[in-house]
N, C-alpha and C positions, 0 to 999 in steps of 0.2 A: 363894229366887226361881229360882236356876239349876236346882235339883232339880225344881221344878215345871215348868219349861220343858222339861227332859230327859224327864220323864214325859209331858208333852203331846206331844212329838215322837215318843216311843215309841208312844203311843196312836194318833197320826195315822198313823205308819208301819204299825202293825198293821192299822189300818182300810184303808189303801191296799192293803196286801198282800192282805187278804181280798177287797177289791173286784176286784183283779187276778185272784185265784184264781176268784172267781165269774164274772168275764168270760171267763176261759179255759175254765172248765167249760161255760159257755153256748156258746162257740164250738165246743168239742168236740162238744156235743150237736147243734148245727146241722150240723156236718160229718158226724156219724154218720147223721143223717136224710137228708142229701143223698146219702151213700154208699149207703144202703139204697134210695133212689129210683133211683140209677143202676144198682144191681144188678137192680132190677125191670125197668127199661128195657132193660138188657142181656139179661135172660132173654126179654123180649118181642121184642127184635131178633133173637135167636137163633131164636126160634120162627118169626118172619116169614121169616127166611133159609131155615130148614128147609122152610117151606111153599113158598117160591119155588123152592127146589131141587127139591122134589117136582113142582111145576108144569112146570119145565124138563124134568125127566126124563120126565114124562108126555107133554109136547109132542114130545120126541125120539122116544118110542115111537110116538106117533101118526104122526109123519113117516115113521118106518121102516115102519109098517104101511101107510101110504098108498103108499109107494114099492113095497112088495111087491104091492099091489093093482094099481098102475099097470103094473108089470112083467108081472103075470099077464094084464092086459088087453091089453098089447102082444103077448104070446105068442099069445093067442086071436085077435087081429086078424091076425097073420101067418098063422095056420092058416086063417082065413076067406079071406084074400086068395089063398092057395094053392088053396083049394077053388074060388074064383071063377075063377081062371086055368084050372084043370082043367076046370071046367064050360064055360068059353068055348071051350077047345080041343075038347072033345067036341061042342059045338054047331057049331063050325066044321067039324069032320070030318063031322058028320051033314049039314050043309048042302051040303058038297062031294058027298057020296054022293047026295043028293036031286037035285042039279043034273045029275048024270050020267045 
């Protein structure tokens, strides 16, 4: 009777052990799947970050280009203002000569 009970306990213990092993293997498989999913998300995030960095760099270049255009426009405006002053001076001198 005792021997039968010991064999039954051994069988139950083996059964529980294999159930635990199966459970652990299942948990490992789930973790592997989650890890793969995270790796894919990580790659996607890195791609998005690279894309955003590219946009930021392009926007910075556009801002630099816009600044250069604005500075060139300011320089042209100063030249035109100088020409206008010169023309006004010439017109004023002509007007003085006409009045005489």
